[in-house]
C-alpha positions as CSV (number, residue, x, y, z in Angstrom):
1,M,-54.1,87.5,-78.4
2,L,-51.0,85.6,-79.3
3,F,-49.3,86.8,-82.4
4,E,-46.7,84.3,-83.8
5,I,-43.9,84.8,-86.2
6,F,-42.0,81.8,-87.5
7,G,-39.0,81.7,-89.8
8,A,-35.8,79.8,-90.4
9,E,-33.9,83.1,-90.4
10,L,-35.6,86.6,-89.5
11,Q,-34.0,89.6,-90.9
12,T,-34.7,93.0,-90.1
13,L,-32.4,95.0,-92.2
14,Y,-35.0,97.3,-94.4
15,G,-37.3,94.2,-95.1
16,G,-37.6,90.4,-94.6
17,V,-40.0,88.7,-92.4
18,I,-40.5,91.3,-89.6
19,Y,-40.5,94.7,-91.2
20,P,-43.9,94.3,-93.1
21,V,-45.5,93.1,-89.7
22,A,-44.0,96.1,-87.9
23,V,-45.6,98.3,-90.7
24,A,-48.9,96.7,-90.4
25,F,-48.8,97.2,-86.6
26,Q,-47.8,100.9,-87.1
27,N,-50.5,101.8,-89.6
28,H,-53.4,99.8,-88.7
29,G,-53.2,98.5,-85.3
30,I,-54.1,94.8,-84.4
31,Y,-57.4,93.4,-85.6
32,A,-59.3,90.2,-84.8
33,D,-62.8,89.4,-86.1
34,S,-62.9,93.0,-87.5
35,K,-62.4,94.6,-83.9
36,R,-59.3,96.6,-83.0
37,L,-57.7,94.9,-80.0
38,C,-56.2,96.6,-77.2
39,H,-52.3,96.5,-77.5
40,Q,-51.9,95.3,-73.9
41,A,-53.8,92.2,-74.6
42,V,-51.3,91.2,-77.4
43,E,-48.3,88.8,-76.6
44,I,-45.6,88.6,-79.5
45,H,-44.0,85.2,-80.0
46,I,-41.2,85.1,-82.3
47,A,-39.8,81.5,-83.1
48,G,-37.0,81.0,-85.7
49,T,-33.2,79.9,-86.1
50,Q,-31.7,83.2,-86.2
51,L,-32.8,86.8,-85.6
52,H,-30.3,89.5,-86.9
53,A,-31.1,92.6,-85.3
54,V,-28.6,95.1,-86.9
55,G,-30.4,98.2,-88.2
56,F,-33.2,98.3,-85.8
57,Q,-32.7,101.8,-85.1
58,N,-33.9,102.8,-88.6
59,R,-37.5,101.3,-87.7
60,R,-40.0,103.9,-87.0
61,H,-41.7,101.5,-84.8
62,G,-41.3,97.9,-83.9
63,A,-43.8,95.2,-84.1
64,A,-46.6,95.5,-81.8
65,R,-45.4,98.6,-80.2
66,N,-47.4,98.4,-77.0
67,A,-47.6,94.7,-76.7
68,G,-48.2,93.3,-73.2
69,A,-45.4,90.9,-73.5
70,A,-42.8,89.6,-75.9
71,V,-41.2,86.0,-76.0
72,V,-38.3,85.4,-78.3
73,D,-37.4,81.5,-78.5
74,M,-34.8,80.8,-81.1
75,P,-31.4,79.3,-81.0
76,Q,-29.3,82.4,-82.2
77,L,-30.0,85.9,-81.5
78,H,-27.6,88.8,-82.9
79,A,-27.8,92.2,-81.5
80,G,-25.0,93.8,-83.7
81,P,-22.5,96.7,-83.2
82,Q,-25.3,99.4,-84.5
83,T,-27.3,100.2,-81.3
84,L,-31.1,99.8,-81.6
85,H,-33.3,102.8,-80.9
86,P,-34.2,102.9,-77.4
87,R,-37.6,103.5,-77.7
88,K,-38.6,101.9,-81.3
89,G,-37.7,98.2,-80.8
90,V,-39.6,94.9,-81.4
91,G,-41.8,96.1,-78.8
92,A,-43.5,95.8,-75.5
93,A,-45.3,98.0,-73.0
94,L,-43.7,101.4,-73.6
95,G,-43.3,103.0,-70.0
96,K,-45.1,100.1,-68.3
97,P,-44.0,97.0,-66.4
98,V,-43.2,94.1,-68.7
99,A,-41.8,90.7,-68.5
100,V,-39.3,89.9,-71.5
101,K,-38.3,86.3,-71.7
102,L,-35.2,85.3,-73.9
103,K,-35.0,81.6,-74.9
104,V,-31.8,81.6,-76.8
105,D,-29.1,78.9,-77.4
106,E,-26.4,81.4,-78.5
107,L,-26.8,85.2,-77.8
108,R,-24.4,87.4,-79.6
109,V,-24.1,91.0,-78.3
110,G,-21.5,93.2,-80.1
111,F,-20.1,96.5,-78.9
112,L,-22.8,97.4,-76.5
113,Q,-23.4,101.3,-76.6
114,Q,-27.0,101.3,-74.9
115,N,-28.8,98.9,-73.0
116,V,-29.3,96.0,-75.3
117,V,-32.5,94.4,-73.9
118,G,-34.0,97.8,-73.6
119,T,-33.3,98.9,-77.0
120,L,-34.3,95.5,-78.4
121,F,-37.7,95.7,-76.9
122,G,-38.2,99.5,-76.3
123,V,-39.1,99.6,-72.9
124,D,-38.4,101.5,-69.8
125,M,-35.6,99.5,-68.1
126,T,-36.5,100.7,-64.6
127,Q,-39.8,98.8,-65.2
128,L,-38.3,95.7,-66.8
129,T,-37.8,92.1,-65.6
130,V,-35.4,90.1,-67.6
131,V,-35.1,86.4,-68.0
132,V,-32.4,85.3,-70.2
133,V,-32.2,81.4,-70.7
134,V,-28.8,81.1,-72.9
135,Q,-26.4,78.5,-73.6
136,K,-23.7,80.6,-75.1
137,L,-23.2,84.4,-74.8
138,H,-20.8,86.2,-77.1
139,A,-20.3,89.9,-75.9
140,L,-17.9,92.0,-77.5
141,G,-17.4,95.0,-75.3
142,L,-18.3,92.9,-72.1
143,Q,-17.5,95.6,-69.9
144,R,-20.8,97.6,-70.9
145,L,-23.0,94.7,-69.8
146,T,-22.9,96.2,-66.2
147,R,-25.2,99.1,-67.6
148,L,-27.6,96.5,-68.7
149,V,-27.6,94.8,-65.2
150,Q,-27.7,98.1,-63.3
151,S,-30.6,99.5,-65.2
152,C,-32.9,96.7,-65.1
153,G,-35.6,96.8,-62.2
154,K,-34.9,93.0,-61.5
155,V,-32.9,90.3,-63.1
156,V,-33.9,86.7,-62.3
157,H,-31.7,84.0,-61.4
158,R,-30.6,82.8,-64.9
159,G,-30.1,86.2,-66.2
160,F,-27.0,88.0,-67.6
161,I,-25.1,88.1,-64.4
162,A,-25.2,84.5,-64.0
163,V,-24.5,83.8,-67.7
164,I,-21.4,85.9,-67.4
165,K,-20.2,84.3,-64.2
166,A,-20.5,80.9,-65.8
167,I,-18.8,82.1,-69.0
168,H,-15.9,83.4,-67.0
169,A,-15.6,80.4,-64.7
170,E,-15.5,78.2,-67.8
171,A,-13.0,80.4,-69.6
172,T,-10.7,80.5,-66.7
173,A,-10.9,77.1,-65.1
174,A,-7.9,74.8,-65.2
175,P,-8.1,71.9,-67.6
176,A,-9.5,68.8,-65.9
177,N,-7.1,66.7,-67.9
178,H,-3.4,67.9,-68.7
179,S,-2.7,64.9,-70.9
180,L,-2.5,65.1,-74.8
181,S,-5.1,63.2,-76.6
182,A,-4.1,60.2,-78.6
183,Q,-4.3,62.3,-81.9
184,A,-2.3,65.3,-80.3
185,L,0.2,62.7,-79.3
186,A,0.5,61.3,-82.7
187,D,1.0,64.7,-84.1
188,Y,3.4,65.9,-81.5
189,A,6.8,67.1,-83.0
190,S,10.2,67.4,-81.4
191,A,13.7,66.3,-82.1
192,A,12.8,62.9,-80.9
193,T,9.9,62.5,-83.5
194,Y,11.5,64.4,-86.3
195,D,11.5,62.3,-89.4
196,A,13.0,63.9,-92.6
197,A,10.9,61.7,-94.8
198,K,7.7,63.8,-93.7
199,Y,9.2,66.9,-95.2
200,D,11.8,66.1,-98.0
201,D,11.0,65.3,-101.5
202,P,12.4,61.9,-102.4
203,N,12.8,63.0,-106.0
204,A,14.8,66.1,-105.3
205,V,18.2,66.5,-106.8
206,M,21.3,68.1,-105.0
207,P,21.4,71.8,-105.4
208,T,24.5,73.5,-107.0
209,T,26.9,74.8,-104.5
210,G,30.3,76.7,-104.6
211,A,29.8,78.1,-108.2
212,N,31.6,81.1,-109.4
213,N,28.8,83.3,-110.8
214,R,30.6,86.6,-109.8
215,L,27.5,88.0,-108.1
216,K,27.5,89.9,-105.0
217,L,24.7,90.5,-102.4
218,A,24.6,94.2,-103.3
219,D,23.5,93.4,-106.9
220,L,20.5,92.0,-105.6
221,T,19.1,95.0,-103.8
222,G,15.8,95.8,-104.8
223,V,15.5,92.5,-106.9
224,A,12.5,90.6,-106.5
225,Y,12.5,87.4,-104.4
226,D,11.7,85.0,-107.3
227,D,14.0,86.7,-109.9
228,P,16.4,84.0,-111.5
229,K,19.4,86.0,-110.3
230,W,18.8,84.8,-106.7
231,E,19.2,81.1,-107.9
232,Q,22.7,82.3,-109.3
233,L,23.7,83.9,-106.2
234,L,22.5,80.8,-104.1
235,D,24.5,78.5,-106.3
236,E,27.8,80.4,-105.1
237,L,27.1,79.2,-101.4
238,T,29.0,76.3,-100.0
239,V,27.4,73.7,-97.8
240,N,29.5,75.4,-95.1
241,D,28.2,78.9,-96.0
242,L,24.6,77.4,-96.0
243,F,25.2,75.8,-92.5
244,S,26.6,79.1,-91.1
245,L,24.0,81.3,-92.4
246,T,21.0,79.0,-90.9
247,A,22.6,77.5,-87.8
248,D,24.8,80.4,-86.4
249,G,22.4,83.2,-86.1
250,G,22.4,84.2,-82.3
251,Y,22.4,88.1,-82.4
252,H,24.4,88.2,-85.5
253,T,24.6,86.9,-89.2
254,V,27.9,85.5,-90.3
255,G,29.9,87.0,-93.2
256,V,30.3,85.1,-96.5
257,E,33.1,86.6,-98.5
258,S,32.2,84.9,-101.7
259,I,29.0,87.1,-102.1
260,G,30.5,90.0,-100.5
261,L,28.6,89.9,-97.3
262,S,30.1,91.3,-94.2
263,A,29.1,90.0,-90.7
264,T,26.3,92.0,-89.1
265,E,25.0,92.2,-85.7
266,D,21.5,91.9,-84.3
267,C,20.2,93.8,-81.1
268,D,17.6,93.3,-78.7
269,G,14.4,95.4,-78.0
270,P,11.8,96.2,-77.9
271,T,12.1,99.4,-75.8
272,G,15.2,100.6,-77.2
273,V,18.5,99.4,-78.7
274,H,20.3,97.1,-76.3
275,S,21.9,93.7,-76.2
276,N,23.9,91.6,-73.8
277,Y,26.1,90.8,-76.6
278,N,27.0,94.3,-77.7
279,P,28.2,96.9,-75.2
280,A,26.8,99.7,-77.3
281,A,23.3,100.6,-76.6
282,G,20.9,103.5,-77.3
283,P,18.4,105.2,-74.8
284,S,15.4,103.5,-73.3
285,Y,12.1,104.5,-74.4
286,P,8.7,104.5,-72.7
287,G,7.0,101.1,-72.7
288,T,5.4,99.8,-76.0
289,V,2.1,99.7,-74.3
290,M,2.5,103.6,-73.6
291,L,3.0,104.1,-77.4
292,A,-0.2,102.3,-78.2
293,C,-2.2,104.3,-75.7
294,T,-1.4,107.4,-77.7
295,W,-3.2,106.0,-80.9
296,N,-0.8,108.0,-82.8
297,Q,0.7,106.3,-85.8
298,P,2.9,109.0,-87.1
299,L,4.7,109.0,-83.5
300,A,5.0,105.3,-83.8
301,K,6.6,105.7,-87.3
302,A,9.0,108.4,-85.8
303,R,10.1,106.1,-83.1
304,G,10.9,103.4,-85.8
305,E,12.9,105.8,-87.7
306,Q,14.9,106.8,-84.7
307,I,15.4,103.0,-83.7
308,A,17.0,102.5,-87.3
309,K,19.3,105.4,-87.0
310,E,20.6,104.3,-83.6
311,C,21.1,100.7,-85.1
312,A,23.0,102.2,-87.9
313,E,25.4,103.8,-85.6
314,I,26.6,100.6,-84.0
315,N,26.2,98.4,-87.0
316,C,23.2,96.4,-86.2
317,A,21.1,95.5,-89.0
318,G,18.6,93.5,-87.1
319,W,16.3,94.5,-84.0
320,Y,14.5,92.0,-82.3
321,A,11.3,93.8,-81.9
322,P,8.7,95.1,-81.9
323,A,6.8,92.6,-79.7
324,M,3.3,91.9,-80.9
325,N,1.9,89.4,-78.4
326,I,-1.6,90.1,-76.8
327,H,-2.4,91.2,-73.3
328,R,-4.4,88.3,-72.8
329,S,-4.1,88.6,-69.0
330,A,-3.1,91.6,-67.1
331,F,-0.7,89.6,-65.2
332,G,1.4,88.8,-68.4
333,G,5.0,89.2,-67.2
334,R,6.2,91.1,-70.4
335,N,3.1,93.1,-71.1
336,F,5.2,96.2,-71.0
337,E,6.7,94.9,-74.2
338,Y,3.4,94.3,-76.0
339,Y,1.2,97.0,-77.4
340,S,-2.3,96.2,-76.1
341,E,-5.1,93.6,-75.8
342,C,-6.4,94.5,-79.3
343,G,-5.1,92.8,-82.3
344,V,-6.0,95.7,-84.6
345,L,-4.5,98.3,-82.4
346,S,-1.4,96.4,-81.9
347,G,-1.1,95.8,-85.6
348,L,-1.7,99.4,-86.7
349,T,0.8,100.8,-84.2
350,A,3.4,98.3,-85.3
351,A,3.0,98.7,-88.8
352,A,3.7,102.4,-88.5
353,E,6.7,101.6,-86.3
354,V,8.1,98.7,-88.6
355,S,7.6,100.9,-91.8
356,G,9.7,103.8,-90.1
357,A,12.4,101.3,-89.4
358,T,12.3,99.4,-92.4
359,E,12.3,102.5,-94.8
360,N,15.5,103.3,-93.0
361,G,17.3,100.0,-93.8
362,L,16.6,98.1,-90.5
363,I,15.4,94.6,-90.3
364,C,12.6,94.3,-87.6
365,Y,12.0,90.7,-86.1
366,V,8.6,91.1,-85.0
367,K,8.0,88.8,-82.2
368,H,6.9,86.1,-80.6
369,F,5.1,84.4,-83.7
370,A,2.8,83.5,-82.2
371,F,0.3,82.9,-79.5
372,N,3.0,83.5,-77.0
373,D,0.8,85.1,-74.2
374,Q,2.4,83.8,-70.9
375,D,5.7,83.3,-69.9
376,N,5.5,80.6,-67.5
377,Y,6.5,77.0,-69.1
378,R,7.3,78.4,-72.4
379,Q,10.7,77.0,-72.2
380,N,9.2,73.6,-71.5
381,N,7.1,73.6,-74.7
382,I,3.8,74.6,-73.4
383,C,1.1,73.8,-75.8
384,T,-1.2,76.5,-76.7
385,W,-4.7,75.6,-78.0
386,L,-7.1,77.8,-79.7
387,N,-9.6,77.9,-82.7
388,E,-9.1,79.4,-86.0
389,Q,-11.3,82.3,-85.4
390,S,-9.7,83.7,-82.4
391,A,-6.3,83.1,-84.0
392,R,-7.0,85.3,-87.0
393,E,-9.0,87.9,-85.5
394,I,-7.0,88.6,-82.3
395,Y,-3.6,87.0,-82.2
396,L,-2.5,86.8,-85.7
397,K,-4.1,90.2,-86.7
398,A,-1.3,92.1,-84.7
399,F,1.4,90.4,-86.9
400,E,-0.4,90.6,-90.3
401,Q,-0.4,94.2,-90.4
402,P,3.4,95.1,-89.9
403,I,4.3,92.2,-92.3
404,K,2.1,93.5,-94.9
405,A,3.4,97.0,-94.4
406,G,6.8,95.8,-95.6
407,G,8.3,94.1,-92.6
408,M,11.3,92.0,-93.3
409,G,11.8,90.0,-90.2
410,V,9.9,87.4,-87.7
411,M,11.0,85.8,-84.5
412,T,9.2,82.5,-83.6
413,S,8.0,81.8,-80.1
414,M,9.0,79.0,-77.9
415,N,5.7,77.7,-77.2
416,A,3.7,75.0,-79.4
417,V,0.7,75.6,-81.5
418,G,-1.3,72.5,-80.5
419,P,1.2,69.9,-80.4
420,V,3.7,71.5,-82.8
421,W,6.5,73.9,-81.9
422,A,5.6,77.4,-83.4
423,G,9.2,77.7,-84.9
424,G,8.8,74.5,-86.8
425,C,4.9,74.9,-87.8
426,K,4.2,74.5,-91.4
427,A,0.8,76.0,-91.1
428,L,1.9,78.9,-89.3
429,L,5.1,79.8,-91.1
430,T,4.6,78.6,-94.7
431,N,0.8,78.4,-95.2
432,I,0.0,81.8,-93.4
433,L,3.1,83.9,-93.2
434,R,4.6,83.0,-96.6
435,D,1.7,81.8,-98.8
436,E,-1.3,84.1,-97.5
437,W,0.6,87.2,-96.4
438,G,3.4,87.2,-99.1
439,F,6.1,87.3,-96.7
440,H,9.8,86.8,-98.1
441,G,12.1,87.8,-95.4
442,A,14.0,86.2,-92.5
443,V,12.5,84.1,-89.8
444,I,14.6,83.5,-86.7
445,T,13.7,81.3,-83.8
446,D,13.7,82.6,-80.3
447,A,16.7,81.7,-78.1
448,V,17.3,77.9,-78.4
449,V,17.4,77.0,-74.8
450,S,15.5,73.8,-75.3
451,A,17.0,71.8,-78.0
452,W,14.9,68.8,-77.3
453,Y,12.0,70.3,-79.1
454,M,13.5,73.4,-80.8
455,D,14.7,71.3,-83.5
456,G,16.7,73.1,-86.4
457,N,15.9,70.3,-88.9
458,L,12.2,71.1,-88.6
459,A,12.6,75.0,-88.6
460,I,14.3,75.1,-91.8
461,R,12.0,72.9,-93.6
462,T,8.7,74.6,-92.5
463,G,9.6,78.3,-93.1
464,G,12.2,79.3,-90.7
465,T,15.5,80.7,-92.0
466,K,18.0,80.8,-89.0
467,M,18.4,79.7,-85.3
468,L,19.0,81.9,-82.4
469,A,21.3,79.6,-81.1
470,F,25.0,79.7,-79.5
471,N,26.4,76.1,-79.0
472,I,26.7,75.2,-82.8
473,T,28.3,71.9,-83.7
474,N,28.4,70.1,-86.9
475,E,25.8,67.9,-85.6
476,F,23.2,70.7,-85.5
477,Y,21.5,69.5,-88.5
478,R,21.1,65.6,-89.1
479,D,22.4,64.4,-92.5
480,L,24.2,67.6,-93.3
481,N,25.1,66.6,-96.9
482,S,21.8,65.1,-97.8
483,V,19.7,66.4,-100.6
484,G,16.9,67.3,-98.1
485,T,19.2,69.2,-95.7
486,V,21.1,71.2,-98.4
487,T,17.9,72.0,-100.2
488,A,16.2,73.3,-96.9
489,M,19.4,75.4,-95.8
490,R,19.4,76.8,-99.4
491,N,15.6,77.7,-98.9
492,A,16.2,79.4,-95.3
493,A,19.3,81.3,-96.6
494,H,17.4,82.8,-99.5
495,G,15.0,84.5,-97.1
496,T,17.8,85.6,-94.7
497,L,19.9,87.0,-97.6
498,Y,16.7,88.8,-99.2
499,A,16.2,90.5,-96.0
500,L,19.8,91.5,-95.7
501,A,20.0,92.8,-99.4
502,N,17.2,95.4,-98.6
503,S,18.9,96.6,-95.4
504,F,21.8,98.9,-94.7
505,A,23.9,95.7,-94.0
506,V,24.5,96.0,-97.8
507,T,23.2,99.4,-98.7
508,R,24.4,101.6,-95.8
509,A,21.4,103.8,-96.3
510,V,22.0,105.6,-93.2
511,S,24.9,108.2,-93.2
512,V,27.5,108.4,-90.6
513,P,26.3,110.7,-87.7
514,K,27.7,114.3,-87.5
515,W,29.3,113.9,-84.1
516,V,31.5,110.8,-85.5
517,K,32.5,112.9,-88.6
518,T,33.4,115.7,-86.2
519,T,35.3,113.5,-84.0
520,Y,37.3,112.1,-87.0
521,A,38.0,115.6,-88.3
522,V,39.1,116.7,-84.6
523,D,41.5,113.6,-84.5
524,A,42.9,114.2,-87.8
525,V,43.7,117.9,-86.9
526,V,45.5,116.7,-83.8
527,A,47.3,114.1,-85.5
528,I,48.5,116.7,-88.3
529,I,49.7,119.2,-85.4
530,L,51.4,116.4,-83.6
531,V,53.2,115.2,-86.7
532,A,54.1,118.9,-87.6
533,W,55.5,119.4,-84.0
534,E,57.4,116.3,-84.2
535,I,59.0,117.2,-87.5
536,C,59.9,120.7,-86.3
537,A,61.3,119.2,-83.0
538,I,63.5,116.7,-85.1
539,R,64.8,119.2,-87.3
540,K,65.6,121.6,-84.5
541,Y,67.3,118.8,-82.8
542,R,69.5,118.1,-85.8
543,K,70.3,121.7,-86.2
544,A,71.5,122.2,-83.0
545,K,73.6,118.9,-83.0
546,K,75.3,120.2,-86.2
547,E,76.0,123.5,-84.8
548,D,77.6,121.7,-81.8
549,E,79.8,119.7,-84.1
550,D,80.9,122.8,-86.2
551,T,81.9,124.4,-83.0
552,E,84.1,121.7,-81.8
553,Q,85.7,121.5,-85.1
């Protein structure tokens, strides 16, 4: 007998189309012409658009528990993260040889804990022949699929092994064509293609500059980003101040006397406090990947707190770390800097480390934002292509959590997102980072070593706040005195100053270390002793000289 189940979308979560059928089989068996049929004579044919199999483990029995064969023919089959009961599935010949044929256009297999096909059909896997005809296989937890293959008595030619090989080959194959499409070329952004008219408001008016509002940056500590006082402070900045704050950002922030901002330094990371531009340094810590391996958020926070204290000792207000990129390949040249291959684990660990540092007054520039998962060709504006789902679920997830935990800094990457440099990508820096995640802090570029595409004019108009640049000239920004450029520099300076106002660059929340105080005290005592000794020596000399003069007289 052929028993057919048809439906556009077959649900098995405590009801739906399949569940009543399963109950009927369980309680009454299968009948035809008032005669109970032998289960082995029954073939189950399920045809539908989608089958969602999450929750099968709660079924006492599957449909046609002892059916002779089962055929599933549908575009999508979802076997979700909850594993199915190994002996109570949509069923087939319990403990007897059986052929299971899956005709599926798209098979989604999530977090395999047991043998998916075995649990789905409730069969003895050593007796099973599996035929999989599938166009797309989505397998979260792919490493577990080896269990399925090893447990099966036979896996025919177009089975899981062939599918996995095909998917791997497709995923790792070099592009057949390295040329950009016509649309990508039209959207490509570089210094050569930059056009201010695409970004500037033609109706904007020149912002106020050089005002004397008698506000200092320290007055804005703890003040909300959109508080009117910020506009008054920004009005005090001259065009030269705005230029210096946004263009001259390589490992430091320039001082601005009018608002009481002293020059600050930034240091590199992420395995400690060190920089090629500052002779002072702290100890090196184990690689970041080892920290992630501990799954220990309190430990990560403690490391962030310690890094902040070390930075305070050498007057570094910014730390170019932690590094958030994903271990997309085991051969990544800087994997030791990055937490893991998992966006969630990376994000949770970084959130703890960043919160520990931020609470102690340090600006952490989490890097490299975003999709920077290889170092080859990154200085040549390599274009990274991906879909929104992978971007949000894997690569951006790592950054999102430390930002929402209170992070005040971001470093962009050298690569391009599609045809647009990440440091000048409005979709990334404005739409996602600022508008969606609510970020208000400083966004610095990676080192500007390829100015032909790492264009400062583009960066300050799309959400960036300063350039990690070294060769600064008056030509760094085009039309320096135009309304669009001054407005963009003002907006960028706002983000940098907001981060500095809430760091120990202003508050000096971290005290002077005890060993420094002790050194000062010892120096003072020694100085007093030397001065006293010198005074005594002079007095003794004068007294002796006077006695000699009296003797001569």
